[in-house]
N, C-alpha and C positions, 0 to 999 in steps of 0.2 A: 485747561484754562476755562474759568467760569464766566469771565466777562472780557469784552474787548474795550480797551481804553478809549475814552472820548476826550480829546484835548480842545480847549477853547483858545482861539486866536482872534481876538477882537470880536467881530459880529459873526464869526464862523466857527462851527464845531468841526473838528478834523478827526476822522476815524480811519485808522490804517489797519486793515485786516491782515495779520501776519500768520494766521493758522488756518487750517482747513475748517470750513464752516460745517457744523452739523446743525440739525434742525433746532434743537433747544438753544444753542448759542445764537442762532439767527433771531429767534423770538426774543431772547434776552436783549440782544442789541437793539431790536426794534423798540422794546419797552424803555430801555435806558435812554435811547436817543430822544424819544418823544418827551420823556421826563426832563431831560437836560435842556431841550429847546424851550419848554415851558418855564423852567427855572431861570434860565439865563436870558431869555428873549432873543436868542440867536436868530439871525436873518438868513443864514446859510448853513448847509451841511455838505461837507466834502468827504466822500467815501473812497478810499484808495483800495482797489481790489487787485493790485498788480501781483500780489503773491498767490492769488487764487488760481489754481490750474483747472478746477472743475466748479461749475455753477449749475446745479440742477434746477428743475422747474420750481421747486419750493423756495430755494434761495432767490431765484429770479423774482418770484412773486413777493417775497419779503422786501426786496429792494424797491419794487414798485409800491408796496404798502408804505415803506418809509418815506418815499417821495410824496405820496398822497397825504399822509399824516403831517409831514413837515409843511406842506403847502397850506393845510388847514390852520396850522400854527404860525403862518406868515413867514415861513422859511423856505428857501429853495434848496434843491438837492442836485449835486453834480457827482457822478461816479467817474473816477479816473483810473487809468492803468489797466484797462481790460485787455487781457491776452487775446490774440486772434482766435485761438481755439475756443475760448469762452464765448466770444461774439458769434462764432459759427454755431455753437451749440444752442445759444439762445434763439437764433434765427430758425434753426431746425426744429426747435421745440415750439415755435410760433409765439414766443414771448416778445412783445414789443416794448415793454417797460414804460408805459405812459407816465409822463411827468418826470422821468429821469433824463437829465441832460448828461452828456458825456464829454470828456476831454482826454487828451492823450496822457497827460501827466499832472502831478499836483500843482506845478507852477501855472500851467494853462487853466486848470480847473479853478484855482484861486482867483486868477485874473477874470475869468468868466463870472464867477460869483460876485466879485467886487464891482464889476461893471453893471451887473443886473441889480445889485442892491443900490448902487448910486442912481441908476435910472429910475428905480421905484421911489427913491427919496425925493427926486425932482418931479414926481408925478407922472412919469412916463412908464406905464405898466408894461408895455410890450418891448421896451428896451431900444426903440428906434431913435429916440431923442429928436423927434420932429417938433417943429414949432407950430 
């Protein structure tokens, strides 16, 4: 597979990774996502990694880079479906994935993104909806 499909659902781009990621595929995904955010004006990116059994330090850094680039382009990133073994590996590697928010599944991740987008639209940057 040369590319991972990127689907648009309203203001959110949905990426479901169904294959083992190799370095070039991860770089291509990063480039494709930043281009699509720019083209569509998407406000959120949801990345489903539930099929990934292994995430090495390079893939972890790419996920962090995607979140950083998305934020610069005014979009938020949520990663969903992380397997326990993947989470353990990332912690053991010392990767904190700054800027990457997580949720258990696609439904919860989409709800998190929609709430954050709505909060930003009402001028509440931190999502607390204080008056």
